[in-house]
NUGU-637537 format. One line per 4 residues: number of its first residue (from 1); their letters; for each residue x, y, z of C-alpha. Coordinates in steps of 0.05 Angstrom, whole numbers. Each point is the difference from the previous one (the first is absolute). Example, Ala and Ser with C-alpha at 12.3 -4.5 7.8 and 13.67 -1.06 7.14 Angstrom:
2
1) as) 246:-90:156 ~ 27:69:-13
//
This chain:
574
1) mlrq) -25:-1226:163 ~ 48:30:51 ~ 54:-52:8 ~ 51:35:44
5) lfiq) 4:66:38 ~ 65:31:24 ~ -1:59:48 ~ 59:40:26
9) nial) -1:58:50 ~ -75:10:2 ~ -25:23:69 ~ 16:-56:49
13) idtl) 29:-46:-53 ~ 75:-5:-12 ~ -1:-54:-53 ~ -58:-47:-14
17) sief) -12:-50:-55 ~ -67:-35:-8 ~ -16:-56:-49 ~ -75:-2:-11
21) dtgl) -36:-60:-29 ~ -64:-13:-38 ~ -65:-6:38 ~ -14:34:66
25) nilt) 61:34:32 ~ -15:23:71 ~ 41:51:40 ~ -11:4:75
29) getg) 35:32:58 ~ -11:46:59 ~ -24:71:-9 ~ 59:44:-18
33) agks) 43:-58:-23 ~ 5:27:-70 ~ -54:-36:-40 ~ -26:63:-33
37) iiid) 71:21:-17 ~ 2:-58:-49 ~ -63:25:-34 ~ 31:70:-2
41) avnl) 61:-30:-34 ~ -42:-36:-52 ~ -37:66:-13 ~ 67:32:-16
45) ilgg) 16:-48:-58 ~ -71:9:-25 ~ 11:75:-9 ~ -30:23:66
49) rtdr) 17:66:34 ~ 67:3:36 ~ 12:27:69 ~ 70:15:24
53) dlvk) -22:-22:69 ~ 0:-71:-27 ~ 76:2:-7 ~ 29:-34:62
57) agte) 29:49:50 ~ 76:6:-7 ~ 2:-21:-74 ~ 2:42:-63
61) kalv) -43:-42:-46 ~ -51:-57:-3 ~ -11:-53:-52 ~ -58:-45:-19
65) egsf) 4:-53:-54 ~ -55:-47:-23 ~ 5:-59:-47 ~ -63:-19:-38
69) ding) -19:-59:-43 ~ -38:32:-59 ~ -38:-19:-62 ~ -54:27:-45
73) kiit) -14:74:-15 ~ 55:27:44 ~ 54:-29:-47 ~ -29:41:-57
77) flsh) -2:63:43 ~ 73:-9:23 ~ 22:-8:-72 ~ -38:64:-18
81) igie) 40:40:52 ~ 66:-32:-19 ~ 10:-49:57 ~ 36:-63:-23
85) lade) -12:-66:34 ~ 60:-46:5 ~ -49:-52:26 ~ -69:16:-26
89) hvli) -32:-26:63 ~ 39:43:50 ~ -6:75:15 ~ 42:34:54
93) ltre) -25:67:24 ~ 47:43:43 ~ -14:65:38 ~ 53:39:37
97) itmn) -14:61:43 ~ 50:44:36 ~ -3:49:58 ~ 13:58:-48
101) gknt) -63:-17:-39 ~ 31:-36:-60 ~ -45:-54:-28 ~ 23:-53:-50
105) cran) -44:-52:-34 ~ 25:-58:-41 ~ -30:-58:-39 ~ 48:-57:-14
109) grmi) 57:47:15 ~ -23:55:-48 ~ -21:67:28 ~ -74:16:-10
113) tlah) -46:57:19 ~ -45:-4:61 ~ -60:5:-47 ~ 23:-63:-37
117) mkei) 11:-36:66 ~ -71:16:19 ~ -26:-25:-67 ~ 40:-65:8
121) snyl) -31:-11:69 ~ -69:-1:-31 ~ 17:-68:-30 ~ 33:-29:62
125) vdih) -30:13:68 ~ -64:28:31 ~ 8:24:72 ~ -60:5:45
129) gqhe) 5:28:69 ~ -41:38:51 ~ 16:64:-36 ~ -35:-26:-62
133) hqsl) -65:0:39 ~ 4:75:-8 ~ 7:-4:-76 ~ -60:-47:-1
137) lnan) -39:54:37 ~ 16:47:-58 ~ -58:-7:-49 ~ 46:20:-58
141) shmv) 33:-69:6 ~ -66:-38:-6 ~ -9:12:-74 ~ 71:-23:-13
145) ildk) -15:-65:36 ~ -64:-11:-39 ~ 33:16:-67 ~ 55:-52:14
149) fggt) -53:-51:18 ~ -37:15:-65 ~ 51:-35:-44 ~ 15:12:-74
153) dlqs) -69:26:-21 ~ -1:54:53 ~ 73:17:-13 ~ -16:8:-74
157) glla) -57:47:17 ~ 47:38:46 ~ 52:7:-55 ~ -53:25:-48
161) vsat) -21:54:49 ~ 72:20:14 ~ 17:6:-74 ~ -62:42:-16
165) yhqw) 12:43:62 ~ 71:17:-19 ~ -21:15:-72 ~ -54:46:27
169) kevs) 50:34:47 ~ 50:9:-57 ~ -52:33:-45 ~ -24:43:58
173) tals) 71:23:15 ~ 11:18:-74 ~ -65:38:0 ~ 18:38:63
177) smmg) 66:19:-31 ~ -34:21:-65 ~ -50:43:38 ~ 54:35:40
181) heqe) 0:75:13 ~ -18:38:-63 ~ 51:55:12 ~ 55:-52:7
185) qahr) -21:-32:-66 ~ -2:68:-34 ~ 71:14:24 ~ 22:-68:-25
189) mdll) -30:13:-68 ~ 33:69:-5 ~ 67:-31:16 ~ -9:-55:-51
193) ryqt) -21:49:-54 ~ 61:44:14 ~ 48:-60:-1 ~ -28:-29:-64
197) seie) -1:68:-34 ~ 73:12:20 ~ 22:-67:-29 ~ -43:9:-63
201) saal) 28:69:-14 ~ 71:-28:2 ~ -17:-47:-58 ~ 56:-47:20
205) kkde) 29:-48:-52 ~ 32:-67:14 ~ 75:7:16 ~ -5:74:-14
209) deei) 40:17:62 ~ 59:-42:-24 ~ 0:32:-69 ~ -4:71:27
213) tkqr) 55:-13:51 ~ 44:-24:-58 ~ -15:64:-40 ~ 14:42:61
217) nlfi) 69:-31:9 ~ 15:14:-74 ~ -19:73:6 ~ 39:10:65
221) nsek) 62:-29:-34 ~ -12:32:-68 ~ 63:44:2 ~ 45:-59:13
225) imni) -35:-40:-55 ~ 7:56:-51 ~ 74:7:14 ~ 10:-75:-12
229) vnri) -42:2:-64 ~ 40:59:-27 ~ 65:-35:15 ~ -23:-62:-37
233) yqal) -23:41:-60 ~ 65:38:-1 ~ 40:-64:2 ~ -37:-29:-58
237) fegy) 4:62:-45 ~ 57:44:26 ~ 41:-44:47 ~ 23:17:69
241) dnnt) 46:60:10 ~ -17:27:-70 ~ 30:-61:-35 ~ -32:-33:-59
245) giln) -66:-35:17 ~ -9:-75:2 ~ -44:0:-62 ~ 53:37:-40
249) dvrk) 53:-50:23 ~ -44:-59:-20 ~ -11:33:-68 ~ 75:5:-9
253) vhse) 9:-73:18 ~ -53:-19:-50 ~ 36:40:-54 ~ 66:-35:15
257) lsel) -34:-69:-2 ~ -31:18:-67 ~ 68:15:-28 ~ 27:-66:27
261) ahyd) -56:-37:-32 ~ 27:20:-69 ~ 61:-41:16 ~ -31:-56:40
265) rdfi) -73:-18:-4 ~ 4:-30:70 ~ -6:70:29 ~ -70:10:-30
269) nlqn) -30:-38:61 ~ 35:47:48 ~ -23:59:-41 ~ -72:-23:6
273) ktdd) 6:-9:76 ~ 27:70:4 ~ -62:24:-38 ~ -44:-34:53
277) iyys) 40:33:56 ~ -5:68:-32 ~ -75:-2:-11 ~ -12:-27:71
281) ledi) 41:56:30 ~ -36:49:-44 ~ -68:-25:26 ~ 26:7:71
285) aiev) 22:71:-13 ~ -68:19:-29 ~ -38:-31:59 ~ 46:34:50
289) rnsr) -10:67:-35 ~ -76:-9:0 ~ -1:-20:74 ~ 26:68:20
293) ekye) -70:28:-7 ~ -26:-53:47 ~ 47:20:56 ~ -4:74:-7
297) ydpt) -16:29:69 ~ -72:25:5 ~ -17:29:69 ~ -74:2:-18
301) klde) -1:-75:-16 ~ 38:-16:64 ~ -51:40:41 ~ -56:-40:-32
305) ietr) 35:-65:18 ~ 13:22:72 ~ -73:22:8 ~ -25:-67:-27
309) ldii) 46:-40:46 ~ -24:42:59 ~ -72:-17:-16 ~ 15:-74:-5
313) nklk) 42:-1:64 ~ -55:37:38 ~ -50:-53:-22 ~ 48:-55:21
317) rkyg) 7:29:70 ~ -76:1:7 ~ -27:-60:-38 ~ 54:-52:-15
321) ktid) 73:-13:-12 ~ -9:-14:-75 ~ -46:24:-55 ~ -33:-68:0
325) einm) -15:7:75 ~ -28:70:-11 ~ -46:-26:-55 ~ -23:-57:46
329) yyrn) -15:51:55 ~ -39:40:-51 ~ -42:-61:-20 ~ -15:-16:73
333) cmed) -21:72:13 ~ -46:-2:-60 ~ -33:-64:26 ~ -10:31:69
337) ldkl) -27:63:-30 ~ -48:-39:-43 ~ -25:-38:61 ~ -11:64:39
341) ennd) -33:35:-58 ~ -47:-60:-7 ~ -8:-5:75 ~ -76:4:0
345) hcil) -4:-59:-48 ~ 49:-41:42 ~ -37:17:64 ~ -65:-24:-31
349) elke) 31:-65:-22 ~ 31:-11:69 ~ -66:14:35 ~ -34:-51:-44
353) eqqk) 55:-51:14 ~ -3:15:75 ~ -75:-11:1 ~ 7:-64:-39
357) cfiq) 53:-26:49 ~ -43:21:59 ~ -61:-37:-25 ~ 42:-62:-13
361) lqid) 30:7:69 ~ -69:1:31 ~ -20:-62:-40 ~ 64:-37:20
365) sqhl) -9:21:73 ~ -72:-23:2 ~ 22:-67:-30 ~ 56:-7:51
369) sqlr) -48:17:56 ~ -48:-55:-22 ~ 58:-50:-4 ~ 19:20:71
373) knva) -71:-10:25 ~ -2:-69:-31 ~ 67:-18:31 ~ -21:29:67
377) iefq) -55:-52:8 ~ 50:-58:-5 ~ 50:38:43 ~ -51:11:56
381) skvi) -18:-73:-1 ~ 72:-23:6 ~ 16:50:56 ~ -61:-23:40
385) eqlq) 20:-72:-11 ~ 70:14:26 ~ -27:39:60 ~ -45:-58:17
389) elgl) 60:-46:2 ~ 34:50:45 ~ -57:0:50 ~ -39:60:-25
393) gkcl) -59:-42:-25 ~ -51:54:15 ~ 41:54:-34 ~ -29:40:-58
397) fevf) 46:29:-53 ~ -16:45:-58 ~ 38:35:-56 ~ -36:67:1
401) fhet) -1:44:-62 ~ -12:73:16 ~ -50:26:-50 ~ 28:50:-50
405) dlep) -41:63:-11 ~ -19:7:-73 ~ -12:64:-38 ~ -70:11:-31
409) qgyi) 23:-27:-67 ~ 26:-62:33 ~ 74:17:-4 ~ 47:-10:58
413) devl) 33:63:25 ~ 72:0:-26 ~ 28:16:69 ~ -23:-70:22
417) ltek) 36:-35:-58 ~ 69:-28:12 ~ 44:-50:-37 ~ -34:-53:42
421) ghdh) -71:21:-18 ~ -52:35:41 ~ -13:-51:55 ~ 10:13:74
425) iefl) 1:-67:36 ~ 1:-16:74 ~ -2:-65:38 ~ -56:-3:52
429) ispn) -7:-51:55 ~ -46:-21:56 ~ 37:-48:47 ~ -60:-15:44
433) pgep) -74:-14:-13 ~ -44:61:6 ~ 57:49:-14 ~ -5:42:-63
437) lrpl) 52:-4:-55 ~ 54:51:15 ~ 68:19:-30 ~ 59:-41:25
441) vkia) 27:62:35 ~ -58:-5:49 ~ 23:-70:23 ~ 38:4:66
445) sgge) 19:-72:12 ~ 72:-17:-19 ~ -18:-73:-3 ~ -55:12:-51
449) msri) 47:43:-42 ~ 52:-55:1 ~ -49:-52:-24 ~ -28:47:-54
453) mlal) 72:12:-24 ~ 14:-75:-1 ~ -65:-13:-37 ~ 19:50:-54
457) ksim) 70:-26:-6 ~ -25:-72:-5 ~ -42:23:-60 ~ 51:45:-33
461) ahid) 62:-42:10 ~ -18:-47:-57 ~ -16:59:-46 ~ 62:40:15
465) eips) 45:-60:-14 ~ 51:28:49 ~ 42:-59:25 ~ 14:25:71
469) lifd) -47:29:52 ~ 26:30:65 ~ -47:9:60 ~ 26:44:56
473) eidt) -44:-15:61 ~ -65:11:-37 ~ -30:-49:50 ~ -6:56:51
477) gvsg) -66:-6:37 ~ -9:-73:-20 ~ -1:-55:52 ~ -30:-66:20
481) kmaq) -40:-37:-53 ~ 10:56:-51 ~ 75:-7:7 ~ -6:-72:-22
485) vvae) -43:21:-59 ~ 51:52:-21 ~ 55:-51:6 ~ -36:-48:-46
489) kmik) -12:57:-49 ~ 75:14:1 ~ 15:-73:-17 ~ -48:2:-60
493) lsrn) 34:63:-26 ~ 69:-31:10 ~ -16:-57:-48 ~ 3:49:-59
497) hqii) 44:55:30 ~ 60:7:44 ~ -25:29:66 ~ 45:36:49
501) cith) -39:16:63 ~ 18:35:65 ~ -49:-23:53 ~ -12:-3:75
505) lpqi) -53:-53:-6 ~ 20:-73:16 ~ -55:-26:-45 ~ 33:33:-61
509) aama) 71:-17:22 ~ -19:-74:7 ~ -18:-1:-74 ~ 70:21:-22
513) dthf) 37:-38:-54 ~ 62:37:22 ~ 4:34:68 ~ 50:55:16
517) liek) 13:28:70 ~ 26:71:8 ~ 36:13:65 ~ 30:62:31
521) qqde) 68:-8:33 ~ 24:53:48 ~ 63:14:39 ~ 25:62:35
525) lstk) 24:32:-65 ~ -49:-21:-54 ~ -65:-30:-21 ~ -3:-47:-60
529) anik) -54:-38:-37 ~ 12:-71:-25 ~ -42:-51:-37 ~ -1:-76:-1
533) tlsm) -39:-54:-35 ~ -36:-43:51 ~ 1:-76:1 ~ -64:-36:18
537) iery) 20:-6:73 ~ 17:74:2 ~ -66:16:-32 ~ -37:-36:56
541) heia) 35:43:51 ~ -10:65:-38 ~ -74:-12:-9 ~ -6:-22:72
545) kmvg) 27:69:20 ~ -50:33:-46 ~ -55:-40:34 ~ 19:5:72
549) gisi) 51:56:6 ~ 75:-3:15 ~ -6:-57:50 ~ -13:-64:-37
553) ssvs) -41:-50:37 ~ -12:-72:-19 ~ -72:19:-16 ~ 19:56:-47
557) ldha) 53:-44:-32 ~ -50:-57:-11 ~ -49:51:-29 ~ 54:26:-47
561) kqmv) 16:-70:-24 ~ -73:-15:-12 ~ -7:65:-40 ~ 61:-14:-44
565) dwav) -18:-74:-11 ~ -71:19:-18 ~ 27:53:-48 ~ 45:-51:-34
569) kyka) -60:-46:-13 ~ -44:59:-23 ~ 53:23:-50 ~ 7:-70:-28
573) qa) -74:1:-17 ~ -7:73:-20
//
């Protein structure tokens, strides 16, 4: 429920803080005092449309903040969108609008999107005003109302239709894409064949580019490599600067050690080590000599390497940064080509799947329609019962199902099928005996529309499980005895819901559990709106003004006291 509302710089309001209570909260005041501004402010924190004209003249920005006591499903939803609750029973919604069009939404201090704010509001508050009479006149809203009333069984049927419908649309979309322009598909196949052929002809090997690049570097630097190899070979056999080579010197050392070993056997070990050194150096010399063939410059071989690298790099520029990516691109092309080459077979399969989904959609839609017709009987009965309580005892009400034209084979034309089935539903009413049932749009009386709206909300409020209902002067056109009936209906609703109601009827105001008075204060420079919670004595005087006008007579005051005292007794028994 809405516990507290803070408003700053909205229209006539500088700063206003209202603490609402459970039960029936009534707001009264003179026309133009600012009552509807409060509803506009609540709409803002429920994700309603903004209007820069709402920002108080002379200020740059406006702020609305609402504190809600919450429980149930909304806690799960808030967790889903990442809103943490320091106190799991409190949610604070904030909306700030500026003159330059900036719009900021927050939930418990965290910025959220306007879409999320609207979704959150679905769990919190339902606002009903005179403007909603217009939405009730729109037949498209009637099926939504009936579906909500239908409960879990009807909702399950609705979900089944929606799931089958989206499956059918998905298959239909795939089929349309598959059956695209033949010339476009032919061009696509030509391109795929060219690309796959180009990659195939290259016969790429894994890591081939790295190996060829290495060979290329060797060939480019072959002259430097050969010079180094020759110097090493010369050092081993001839020595630098035409001196004796290293191998010859080691041979001489070996000979000297051999001679020493004749005198001292300890030199035999050194002689053996010298042997090892000699043979190791000799192996090095042989390998160096043989390697010279490997590094001999061959312009033909280098051209081959350059050509191969050019092919690989060209493929990289077109199909991937690495050979693995090029091969992956090739596999994807082959899959696409295979699909296109087998297009006729795929189209046939999709057509069969589409027909299967369509038939199932028809079955699910027919089942849903029957569920709705069953629910409509109970709904009609409850609406008529509510209307009788509201003084429309002679009223007839019917949920009318427009007949769907069927094709000769009994199938419903697919243009009539939606994710909500094939039904077209409209509420019909006959307020007076002898009048035919007609669409609600044909009803001219504002009082009748107000009572129909209240009847529907009385039925739907328990189903919606929305904790707070706001009524903005929906009692337009209601007076006398009917005003008393509407007031009693409000009290019954307030026992299970928080009700916030703006009214001009003393009968409804007398029923208030909490009564707020909105007043407009003016001076030469400004006009401001203020609000106060009325004591019992103040309520007597306010209702007396509503009964008899600005001048309060003893008669009107006594009447007001009687109304409030009677309301207290009625509420105690309700």
